[in-house]
Biotite code that builds the C-alpha atoms (Angstrom):
import biotite.structure as struc

atoms = struc.array([
    struc.Atom([-9.904, -14.153, 71.857], chain_id="A", res_id=1, res_name="MET", atom_name="CA", element="C"),
    struc.Atom([-11.814, -16.159, 74.434], chain_id="A", res_id=2, res_name="LYS", atom_name="CA", element="C"),
    struc.Atom([-10.108, -17.596, 77.496], chain_id="A", res_id=3, res_name="ILE", atom_name="CA", element="C"),
    struc.Atom([-11.001, -21.184, 76.636], chain_id="A", res_id=4, res_name="ASP", atom_name="CA", element="C"),
    struc.Atom([-9.048, -20.954, 73.371], chain_id="A", res_id=5, res_name="SER", atom_name="CA", element="C"),
    struc.Atom([-6.043, -22.004, 75.437], chain_id="A", res_id=6, res_name="ILE", atom_name="CA", element="C"),
    struc.Atom([-7.421, -25.576, 75.422], chain_id="A", res_id=7, res_name="LYS", atom_name="CA", element="C"),
    struc.Atom([-5.967, -26.195, 71.961], chain_id="A", res_id=8, res_name="ALA", atom_name="CA", element="C"),
    struc.Atom([-2.488, -25.524, 73.363], chain_id="A", res_id=9, res_name="HIS", atom_name="CA", element="C"),
    struc.Atom([-2.890, -27.632, 76.502], chain_id="A", res_id=10, res_name="LEU", atom_name="CA", element="C"),
    struc.Atom([-2.819, -31.036, 74.867], chain_id="A", res_id=11, res_name="GLN", atom_name="CA", element="C"),
    struc.Atom([-0.175, -33.329, 73.428], chain_id="A", res_id=12, res_name="PRO", atom_name="CA", element="C"),
    struc.Atom([1.038, -32.462, 69.939], chain_id="A", res_id=13, res_name="TYR", atom_name="CA", element="C"),
    struc.Atom([0.559, -35.127, 67.276], chain_id="A", res_id=14, res_name="SER", atom_name="CA", element="C"),
    struc.Atom([3.085, -35.011, 64.461], chain_id="A", res_id=15, res_name="ILE", atom_name="CA", element="C"),
    struc.Atom([0.829, -37.163, 62.291], chain_id="A", res_id=16, res_name="MET", atom_name="CA", element="C"),
    struc.Atom([-2.364, -35.167, 62.844], chain_id="A", res_id=17, res_name="LYS", atom_name="CA", element="C"),
    struc.Atom([-0.662, -31.789, 62.423], chain_id="A", res_id=18, res_name="LYS", atom_name="CA", element="C"),
    struc.Atom([1.400, -32.695, 59.350], chain_id="A", res_id=19, res_name="ARG", atom_name="CA", element="C"),
    struc.Atom([-0.733, -35.148, 57.345], chain_id="A", res_id=20, res_name="GLN", atom_name="CA", element="C"),
    struc.Atom([-2.240, -32.322, 55.285], chain_id="A", res_id=21, res_name="THR", atom_name="CA", element="C"),
    struc.Atom([1.211, -30.804, 54.736], chain_id="A", res_id=22, res_name="THR", atom_name="CA", element="C"),
    struc.Atom([2.618, -34.107, 53.461], chain_id="A", res_id=23, res_name="ILE", atom_name="CA", element="C"),
    struc.Atom([-0.346, -34.758, 51.146], chain_id="A", res_id=24, res_name="ASN", atom_name="CA", element="C"),
    struc.Atom([0.022, -31.216, 49.796], chain_id="A", res_id=25, res_name="HIS", atom_name="CA", element="C"),
    struc.Atom([3.769, -31.681, 49.251], chain_id="A", res_id=26, res_name="ALA", atom_name="CA", element="C"),
    struc.Atom([3.292, -34.867, 47.227], chain_id="A", res_id=27, res_name="PHE", atom_name="CA", element="C"),
    struc.Atom([0.432, -33.370, 45.182], chain_id="A", res_id=28, res_name="ALA", atom_name="CA", element="C"),
    struc.Atom([2.454, -30.213, 44.532], chain_id="A", res_id=29, res_name="SER", atom_name="CA", element="C"),
    struc.Atom([5.410, -32.271, 43.370], chain_id="A", res_id=30, res_name="ALA", atom_name="CA", element="C"),
    struc.Atom([3.466, -33.745, 40.433], chain_id="A", res_id=31, res_name="ILE", atom_name="CA", element="C"),
    struc.Atom([1.272, -30.716, 39.707], chain_id="A", res_id=32, res_name="ALA", atom_name="CA", element="C"),
    struc.Atom([1.866, -28.963, 36.380], chain_id="A", res_id=33, res_name="PRO", atom_name="CA", element="C"),
    struc.Atom([3.206, -25.419, 36.494], chain_id="A", res_id=34, res_name="SER", atom_name="CA", element="C"),
    struc.Atom([3.487, -22.559, 34.049], chain_id="A", res_id=35, res_name="ASP", atom_name="CA", element="C"),
    struc.Atom([6.828, -20.937, 33.333], chain_id="A", res_id=36, res_name="SER", atom_name="CA", element="C"),
    struc.Atom([7.012, -17.337, 34.476], chain_id="A", res_id=37, res_name="TYR", atom_name="CA", element="C"),
    struc.Atom([6.459, -14.927, 31.616], chain_id="A", res_id=38, res_name="ASP", atom_name="CA", element="C"),
    struc.Atom([6.078, -11.295, 32.725], chain_id="A", res_id=39, res_name="ALA", atom_name="CA", element="C"),
    struc.Atom([4.021, -10.318, 29.681], chain_id="A", res_id=40, res_name="LYS", atom_name="CA", element="C"),
    struc.Atom([1.514, -13.155, 30.180], chain_id="A", res_id=41, res_name="THR", atom_name="CA", element="C"),
    struc.Atom([1.194, -12.476, 33.918], chain_id="A", res_id=42, res_name="VAL", atom_name="CA", element="C"),
    struc.Atom([0.592, -8.763, 33.281], chain_id="A", res_id=43, res_name="LYS", atom_name="CA", element="C"),
    struc.Atom([-2.071, -9.588, 30.678], chain_id="A", res_id=44, res_name="GLU", atom_name="CA", element="C"),
    struc.Atom([-3.737, -12.014, 33.094], chain_id="A", res_id=45, res_name="ALA", atom_name="CA", element="C"),
    struc.Atom([-3.785, -9.472, 35.927], chain_id="A", res_id=46, res_name="VAL", atom_name="CA", element="C"),
    struc.Atom([-5.188, -6.833, 33.560], chain_id="A", res_id=47, res_name="ALA", atom_name="CA", element="C"),
    struc.Atom([-7.949, -9.256, 32.536], chain_id="A", res_id=48, res_name="LEU", atom_name="CA", element="C"),
    struc.Atom([-8.872, -9.394, 36.228], chain_id="A", res_id=49, res_name="LEU", atom_name="CA", element="C"),
    struc.Atom([-9.394, -5.626, 36.069], chain_id="A", res_id=50, res_name="GLY", atom_name="CA", element="C"),
    struc.Atom([-6.240, -4.758, 37.972], chain_id="A", res_id=51, res_name="GLN", atom_name="CA", element="C"),
    struc.Atom([-3.275, -2.595, 37.048], chain_id="A", res_id=52, res_name="ASP", atom_name="CA", element="C"),
    struc.Atom([-0.237, -4.891, 36.835], chain_id="A", res_id=53, res_name="PRO", atom_name="CA", element="C"),
    struc.Atom([2.046, -1.920, 37.546], chain_id="A", res_id=54, res_name="GLU", atom_name="CA", element="C"),
    struc.Atom([0.431, -1.281, 40.946], chain_id="A", res_id=55, res_name="LYS", atom_name="CA", element="C"),
    struc.Atom([0.054, -3.358, 44.093], chain_id="A", res_id=56, res_name="ASP", atom_name="CA", element="C"),
    struc.Atom([-2.504, -6.088, 43.506], chain_id="A", res_id=57, res_name="LEU", atom_name="CA", element="C"),
    struc.Atom([-5.802, -6.326, 45.366], chain_id="A", res_id=58, res_name="LEU", atom_name="CA", element="C"),
    struc.Atom([-7.546, -9.363, 46.792], chain_id="A", res_id=59, res_name="CYS", atom_name="CA", element="C"),
    struc.Atom([-9.961, -10.667, 44.174], chain_id="A", res_id=60, res_name="ILE", atom_name="CA", element="C"),
    struc.Atom([-12.411, -11.629, 46.928], chain_id="A", res_id=61, res_name="TYR", atom_name="CA", element="C"),
    struc.Atom([-12.563, -8.568, 49.223], chain_id="A", res_id=62, res_name="CYS", atom_name="CA", element="C"),
    struc.Atom([-10.525, -5.786, 47.594], chain_id="A", res_id=63, res_name="GLY", atom_name="CA", element="C"),
    struc.Atom([-7.930, -5.507, 50.388], chain_id="A", res_id=64, res_name="ALA", atom_name="CA", element="C"),
    struc.Atom([-4.236, -5.473, 49.522], chain_id="A", res_id=65, res_name="GLU", atom_name="CA", element="C"),
    struc.Atom([-3.240, -8.875, 48.119], chain_id="A", res_id=66, res_name="ALA", atom_name="CA", element="C"),
    struc.Atom([-0.561, -10.702, 50.088], chain_id="A", res_id=67, res_name="GLU", atom_name="CA", element="C"),
    struc.Atom([-0.528, -14.112, 48.427], chain_id="A", res_id=68, res_name="THR", atom_name="CA", element="C"),
    struc.Atom([-1.827, -16.136, 45.477], chain_id="A", res_id=69, res_name="TRP", atom_name="CA", element="C"),
    struc.Atom([-4.852, -18.358, 46.038], chain_id="A", res_id=70, res_name="ASP", atom_name="CA", element="C"),
    struc.Atom([-4.898, -21.725, 44.290], chain_id="A", res_id=71, res_name="HIS", atom_name="CA", element="C"),
    struc.Atom([-8.549, -21.362, 43.281], chain_id="A", res_id=72, res_name="VAL", atom_name="CA", element="C"),
    struc.Atom([-8.890, -25.098, 42.807], chain_id="A", res_id=73, res_name="PHE", atom_name="CA", element="C"),
    struc.Atom([-6.901, -26.757, 45.584], chain_id="A", res_id=74, res_name="GLY", atom_name="CA", element="C"),
    struc.Atom([-4.033, -29.065, 44.732], chain_id="A", res_id=75, res_name="LEU", atom_name="CA", element="C"),
    struc.Atom([-5.281, -31.859, 47.007], chain_id="A", res_id=76, res_name="VAL", atom_name="CA", element="C"),
    struc.Atom([-8.634, -33.607, 46.864], chain_id="A", res_id=77, res_name="ARG", atom_name="CA", element="C"),
    struc.Atom([-9.333, -36.853, 48.729], chain_id="A", res_id=78, res_name="ASP", atom_name="CA", element="C"),
    struc.Atom([-5.704, -37.017, 49.949], chain_id="A", res_id=79, res_name="LEU", atom_name="CA", element="C"),
    struc.Atom([-4.201, -36.939, 46.435], chain_id="A", res_id=80, res_name="ARG", atom_name="CA", element="C"),
    struc.Atom([-3.460, -34.620, 43.515], chain_id="A", res_id=81, res_name="PHE", atom_name="CA", element="C"),
    struc.Atom([-6.671, -32.874, 42.416], chain_id="A", res_id=82, res_name="SER", atom_name="CA", element="C"),
    struc.Atom([-5.705, -32.354, 38.791], chain_id="A", res_id=83, res_name="GLY", atom_name="CA", element="C"),
    struc.Atom([-5.054, -28.615, 39.096], chain_id="A", res_id=84, res_name="TYR", atom_name="CA", element="C"),
    struc.Atom([-1.637, -27.095, 39.393], chain_id="A", res_id=85, res_name="GLY", atom_name="CA", element="C"),
    struc.Atom([0.553, -24.060, 39.789], chain_id="A", res_id=86, res_name="HIS", atom_name="CA", element="C"),
    struc.Atom([-0.703, -22.412, 36.615], chain_id="A", res_id=87, res_name="VAL", atom_name="CA", element="C"),
    struc.Atom([-1.672, -18.803, 35.977], chain_id="A", res_id=88, res_name="ILE", atom_name="CA", element="C"),
    struc.Atom([-5.329, -19.686, 35.514], chain_id="A", res_id=89, res_name="GLY", atom_name="CA", element="C"),
    struc.Atom([-5.483, -21.406, 38.905], chain_id="A", res_id=90, res_name="ASN", atom_name="CA", element="C"),
    struc.Atom([-3.905, -18.516, 40.800], chain_id="A", res_id=91, res_name="LEU", atom_name="CA", element="C"),
    struc.Atom([-5.726, -15.372, 41.909], chain_id="A", res_id=92, res_name="LEU", atom_name="CA", element="C"),
    struc.Atom([-4.362, -12.492, 44.008], chain_id="A", res_id=93, res_name="PRO", atom_name="CA", element="C"),
    struc.Atom([-5.707, -12.769, 47.533], chain_id="A", res_id=94, res_name="SER", atom_name="CA", element="C"),
    struc.Atom([-5.254, -11.401, 51.010], chain_id="A", res_id=95, res_name="CYS", atom_name="CA", element="C"),
    struc.Atom([-4.157, -13.984, 53.572], chain_id="A", res_id=96, res_name="LYS", atom_name="CA", element="C"),
    struc.Atom([-7.468, -13.775, 55.425], chain_id="A", res_id=97, res_name="LYS", atom_name="CA", element="C"),
    struc.Atom([-9.582, -14.606, 52.360], chain_id="A", res_id=98, res_name="CYS", atom_name="CA", element="C"),
    struc.Atom([-7.149, -17.287, 51.206], chain_id="A", res_id=99, res_name="ASN", atom_name="CA", element="C"),
    struc.Atom([-7.383, -18.948, 54.606], chain_id="A", res_id=100, res_name="SER", atom_name="CA", element="C"),
    struc.Atom([-11.174, -18.543, 54.893], chain_id="A", res_id=101, res_name="GLU", atom_name="CA", element="C"),
    struc.Atom([-11.770, -19.911, 51.398], chain_id="A", res_id=102, res_name="LYS", atom_name="CA", element="C"),
    struc.Atom([-9.488, -22.889, 51.861], chain_id="A", res_id=103, res_name="GLY", atom_name="CA", element="C"),
    struc.Atom([-10.612, -25.662, 49.512], chain_id="A", res_id=104, res_name="ASN", atom_name="CA", element="C"),
    struc.Atom([-14.148, -24.269, 49.236], chain_id="A", res_id=105, res_name="ARG", atom_name="CA", element="C"),
    struc.Atom([-15.851, -23.419, 45.960], chain_id="A", res_id=106, res_name="ASP", atom_name="CA", element="C"),
    struc.Atom([-14.541, -20.024, 44.822], chain_id="A", res_id=107, res_name="TRP", atom_name="CA", element="C"),
    struc.Atom([-17.878, -18.827, 43.449], chain_id="A", res_id=108, res_name="GLU", atom_name="CA", element="C"),
    struc.Atom([-19.820, -19.642, 46.611], chain_id="A", res_id=109, res_name="GLY", atom_name="CA", element="C"),
    struc.Atom([-17.122, -17.993, 48.711], chain_id="A", res_id=110, res_name="PHE", atom_name="CA", element="C"),
    struc.Atom([-17.201, -14.868, 46.539], chain_id="A", res_id=111, res_name="LEU", atom_name="CA", element="C"),
    struc.Atom([-21.015, -14.664, 46.806], chain_id="A", res_id=112, res_name="ARG", atom_name="CA", element="C"),
    struc.Atom([-20.868, -15.055, 50.582], chain_id="A", res_id=113, res_name="LYS", atom_name="CA", element="C"),
    struc.Atom([-18.199, -12.358, 50.821], chain_id="A", res_id=114, res_name="LYS", atom_name="CA", element="C"),
    struc.Atom([-19.777, -9.844, 48.395], chain_id="A", res_id=115, res_name="ASN", atom_name="CA", element="C"),
    struc.Atom([-23.497, -10.615, 48.312], chain_id="A", res_id=116, res_name="GLY", atom_name="CA", element="C"),
    struc.Atom([-25.254, -8.880, 45.421], chain_id="A", res_id=117, res_name="ASN", atom_name="CA", element="C"),
    struc.Atom([-21.989, -7.275, 44.266], chain_id="A", res_id=118, res_name="ASP", atom_name="CA", element="C"),
    struc.Atom([-20.429, -10.658, 43.419], chain_id="A", res_id=119, res_name="ALA", atom_name="CA", element="C"),
    struc.Atom([-21.925, -10.959, 39.923], chain_id="A", res_id=120, res_name="GLY", atom_name="CA", element="C"),
    struc.Atom([-19.491, -8.723, 38.067], chain_id="A", res_id=121, res_name="SER", atom_name="CA", element="C"),
    struc.Atom([-16.462, -10.233, 39.834], chain_id="A", res_id=122, res_name="LYS", atom_name="CA", element="C"),
    struc.Atom([-17.687, -13.723, 38.980], chain_id="A", res_id=123, res_name="ILE", atom_name="CA", element="C"),
    struc.Atom([-17.953, -12.814, 35.301], chain_id="A", res_id=124, res_name="GLU", atom_name="CA", element="C"),
    struc.Atom([-14.432, -11.344, 35.312], chain_id="A", res_id=125, res_name="VAL", atom_name="CA", element="C"),
    struc.Atom([-13.010, -14.488, 36.930], chain_id="A", res_id=126, res_name="ILE", atom_name="CA", element="C"),
    struc.Atom([-14.869, -16.752, 34.503], chain_id="A", res_id=127, res_name="LYS", atom_name="CA", element="C"),
    struc.Atom([-13.335, -14.841, 31.571], chain_id="A", res_id=128, res_name="ARG", atom_name="CA", element="C"),
    struc.Atom([-9.941, -15.243, 33.235], chain_id="A", res_id=129, res_name="TYR", atom_name="CA", element="C"),
    struc.Atom([-10.487, -19.000, 33.588], chain_id="A", res_id=130, res_name="PHE", atom_name="CA", element="C"),
    struc.Atom([-11.637, -19.281, 29.968], chain_id="A", res_id=131, res_name="ALA", atom_name="CA", element="C"),
    struc.Atom([-8.351, -17.792, 28.813], chain_id="A", res_id=132, res_name="LYS", atom_name="CA", element="C"),
    struc.Atom([-5.827, -19.127, 31.333], chain_id="A", res_id=133, res_name="TYR", atom_name="CA", element="C"),
    struc.Atom([-7.139, -22.208, 33.164], chain_id="A", res_id=134, res_name="LEU", atom_name="CA", element="C"),
    struc.Atom([-6.133, -25.458, 31.465], chain_id="A", res_id=135, res_name="PRO", atom_name="CA", element="C"),
    struc.Atom([-8.331, -28.520, 31.678], chain_id="A", res_id=136, res_name="ALA", atom_name="CA", element="C"),
    struc.Atom([-8.142, -30.491, 34.883], chain_id="A", res_id=137, res_name="GLN", atom_name="CA", element="C"),
    struc.Atom([-5.631, -33.352, 34.664], chain_id="A", res_id=138, res_name="VAL", atom_name="CA", element="C"),
    struc.Atom([-7.282, -36.694, 35.401], chain_id="A", res_id=139, res_name="ASP", atom_name="CA", element="C"),
    struc.Atom([-5.344, -38.410, 38.204], chain_id="A", res_id=140, res_name="TYR", atom_name="CA", element="C"),
    struc.Atom([-6.337, -41.847, 36.907], chain_id="A", res_id=141, res_name="GLU", atom_name="CA", element="C"),
    struc.Atom([-4.741, -40.997, 33.556], chain_id="A", res_id=142, res_name="LYS", atom_name="CA", element="C"),
    struc.Atom([-1.563, -39.961, 35.352], chain_id="A", res_id=143, res_name="ILE", atom_name="CA", element="C"),
    struc.Atom([-1.545, -43.321, 37.127], chain_id="A", res_id=144, res_name="LYS", atom_name="CA", element="C"),
    struc.Atom([-2.009, -45.089, 33.771], chain_id="A", res_id=145, res_name="ASN", atom_name="CA", element="C"),
    struc.Atom([0.808, -43.154, 32.083], chain_id="A", res_id=146, res_name="VAL", atom_name="CA", element="C"),
    struc.Atom([3.221, -43.351, 35.037], chain_id="A", res_id=147, res_name="CYS", atom_name="CA", element="C"),
    struc.Atom([2.143, -46.375, 37.109], chain_id="A", res_id=148, res_name="PRO", atom_name="CA", element="C"),
    struc.Atom([5.606, -47.178, 38.456], chain_id="A", res_id=149, res_name="ASP", atom_name="CA", element="C"),
    struc.Atom([6.418, -43.598, 39.408], chain_id="A", res_id=150, res_name="GLU", atom_name="CA", element="C"),
    struc.Atom([3.052, -42.964, 41.068], chain_id="A", res_id=151, res_name="ILE", atom_name="CA", element="C"),
    struc.Atom([3.420, -46.263, 42.915], chain_id="A", res_id=152, res_name="GLY", atom_name="CA", element="C"),
    struc.Atom([6.868, -45.225, 44.123], chain_id="A", res_id=153, res_name="GLN", atom_name="CA", element="C"),
    struc.Atom([5.625, -41.812, 45.243], chain_id="A", res_id=154, res_name="LEU", atom_name="CA", element="C"),
    struc.Atom([2.676, -43.398, 47.078], chain_id="A", res_id=155, res_name="ASP", atom_name="CA", element="C"),
    struc.Atom([5.058, -45.823, 48.773], chain_id="A", res_id=156, res_name="SER", atom_name="CA", element="C"),
    struc.Atom([7.378, -43.015, 49.881], chain_id="A", res_id=157, res_name="ILE", atom_name="CA", element="C"),
    struc.Atom([4.417, -40.991, 51.186], chain_id="A", res_id=158, res_name="LYS", atom_name="CA", element="C"),
    struc.Atom([3.193, -44.030, 53.148], chain_id="A", res_id=159, res_name="ASP", atom_name="CA", element="C"),
    struc.Atom([6.665, -44.462, 54.664], chain_id="A", res_id=160, res_name="LYS", atom_name="CA", element="C"),
    struc.Atom([6.733, -40.800, 55.717], chain_id="A", res_id=161, res_name="VAL", atom_name="CA", element="C"),
    struc.Atom([3.276, -41.107, 57.294], chain_id="A", res_id=162, res_name="MET", atom_name="CA", element="C"),
    struc.Atom([4.283, -44.303, 59.098], chain_id="A", res_id=163, res_name="ASN", atom_name="CA", element="C"),
    struc.Atom([7.435, -42.626, 60.421], chain_id="A", res_id=164, res_name="LEU", atom_name="CA", element="C"),
    struc.Atom([5.263, -39.806, 61.797], chain_id="A", res_id=165, res_name="PHE", atom_name="CA", element="C"),
    struc.Atom([2.997, -42.357, 63.503], chain_id="A", res_id=166, res_name="LYS", atom_name="CA", element="C"),
    struc.Atom([6.051, -44.081, 64.973], chain_id="A", res_id=167, res_name="GLU", atom_name="CA", element="C"),
    struc.Atom([7.394, -40.725, 66.180], chain_id="A", res_id=168, res_name="ALA", atom_name="CA", element="C"),
    struc.Atom([4.060, -39.985, 67.892], chain_id="A", res_id=169, res_name="ASP", atom_name="CA", element="C"),
    struc.Atom([4.274, -43.282, 69.814], chain_id="A", res_id=170, res_name="VAL", atom_name="CA", element="C"),
    struc.Atom([7.836, -42.513, 70.910], chain_id="A", res_id=171, res_name="ILE", atom_name="CA", element="C"),
    struc.Atom([6.894, -38.940, 71.879], chain_id="A", res_id=172, res_name="ALA", atom_name="CA", element="C"),
    struc.Atom([4.042, -40.270, 74.034], chain_id="A", res_id=173, res_name="GLU", atom_name="CA", element="C"),
    struc.Atom([6.505, -42.530, 75.878], chain_id="A", res_id=174, res_name="ARG", atom_name="CA", element="C"),
    struc.Atom([8.814, -39.552, 76.450], chain_id="A", res_id=175, res_name="VAL", atom_name="CA", element="C"),
    struc.Atom([5.932, -37.431, 77.795], chain_id="A", res_id=176, res_name="ARG", atom_name="CA", element="C"),
    struc.Atom([4.955, -40.229, 80.187], chain_id="A", res_id=177, res_name="GLU", atom_name="CA", element="C"),
    struc.Atom([8.524, -40.662, 81.432], chain_id="A", res_id=178, res_name="ARG", atom_name="CA", element="C"),
    struc.Atom([9.210, -36.964, 81.986], chain_id="A", res_id=179, res_name="ILE", atom_name="CA", element="C"),
    struc.Atom([6.134, -36.638, 84.221], chain_id="A", res_id=180, res_name="LYS", atom_name="CA", element="C"),
    struc.Atom([8.142, -38.307, 86.968], chain_id="A", res_id=181, res_name="SER", atom_name="CA", element="C"),
    struc.Atom([11.140, -36.025, 86.358], chain_id="A", res_id=182, res_name="VAL", atom_name="CA", element="C"),
    struc.Atom([9.340, -32.736, 86.978], chain_id="A", res_id=183, res_name="SER", atom_name="CA", element="C"),
])
């Protein structure tokens, strides 16, 4: 760690800036499709990835011990639901470091960057996995057409939450200004 990394901690906290992504993710997750848990299907899926479902899973990207499940195709794109959900075919075992580094980036490009010339066989395995388990992307516009009232209500609620965060930031700034004279 470099000494100047402290700068990020020596500035006012913005509720809106720090939580906007969290709120968008929460609303996208709420409407995202999900698979029901079926142990047999999950074991078959993990085996298709070349892993032993009876042992601890390994990160699909680097081979370290897996600690989480990566949503290969992120749930949020352009501040709204991307069309991918919490389904077996969109989840790959991952270590926290790779999951964080990959973020919303293209999985194949990330895998190539991480593994260089050794990425080819992993890519083929993952593509077979997708072919079997990844459903088609849900078109957000179709969702809006099928459920216009509900999507409108959800968008309205999300806007209210965001506006409350903005209002809280203004109030917090006033508090910070006032307490300067107290200390």
